Phi, psi and omega in degrees: 000049176241036182273132179278081181231143179282106182199112180265125181260055180245108189284348179263354180265111183295343180262358181291149180300328181296331178287320176295320176303317181299323178291314181297325183277345179099008176289322187232147176287148178291144177287165178304134178079009181296131180230020182273190181296144181237017168221160180297315182297320178296321178297314183300329180290344182273348187290145182241157179288145175212120182073197182248147177290149172075017184262322184203153177282140171207123181287119181221114185303330182300331179295321177295321179295320178295317179301316180296321178300316179298314181300318180294322179292319182292317184274339185069024187229134177299151183303313182302320180292321178298314179298317181298310186287321189266339183232301193297312182295323182286335178287339184068049186290163179279324188228156169295153172248158182229154180223140179295141176234156177276189188292342178259006177089010178279133183291141173275103189268354175274001181164187174085015176271133182244123183210169179272158189297317182295328177289326174297319177295322177300318179299315178296320179296323176301316178293319179301327181273013176082022177097004183248138177203141181053034178077006180247139167278109183267320176231132179304141183302325181294331176291316178298317179299321179298321176295309186297328180286341173082183182248205183281114183289329179293317176298318181295319183300331181291347177286340176078028178279104184284341183274350180228058181294141179080002180278177172212182181225135182208122172053048176079006180239145174268126190245126188276331187059031180267183184289347177269353185066030189283140171218157192211146165265133188231138175255160188286348178248018176104358177295146183204148165232102188255120188242121180235086186303322184287344176256005183052047188226136170231131176243122174250130184220133168259151181202164179215049180301137186291341181257118181278130179199151175240009177188157181056036183267149173300333178298323179299320184293335181261314190283315185299317175297327179293315178299315181297323179295320176297316179297317179300317180297317181293326181286341178280339184281000000 
């Protein structure tokens, strides 16, 4: 997430690019008189360069959408089908999962996946076990190691997230670099899949906090110490 693209991830700003993205992806209804893009692909084509690539971390959902578009073009396979064939079926999940689509049926890959809590925990446990679950290698171990080792902390620090000092970001995961080796997938309303390999712990959490945020959130001040306390307790036993 060090791409120099003009994209404001402020969910309370009606003029921010993330709000237009939400309309194009089908998260939100268009306001009266809306004449902007009405599909994800059309929205991505409107984005403009801002700053230089590779200079600093900034969480921008549009980067995930571009990555997914590339993967779909290379494989010739829709995202939902890729997730089903390569991950979901091999995990032996309890329930089907669903994903939001735009008006042409393209999956919203920056969010909008609906699944049950235990299946989210299964996904986290697979990563904790190095990419193996139910006797299947679902994700190569080197990919899991790459996530756990994290990204560039100096680039991440420039984002100014005061609630996660010393962290980094790598391959869609926020990496703590703490004594538990914890890394996490985080949602803007408090959803989390928190993986702490050194404590043999995975925490899956659903949430609906009214304030959307991906950093410097009040949730971090409450939740992260709670997760760490659980990990600390398990490591003492």
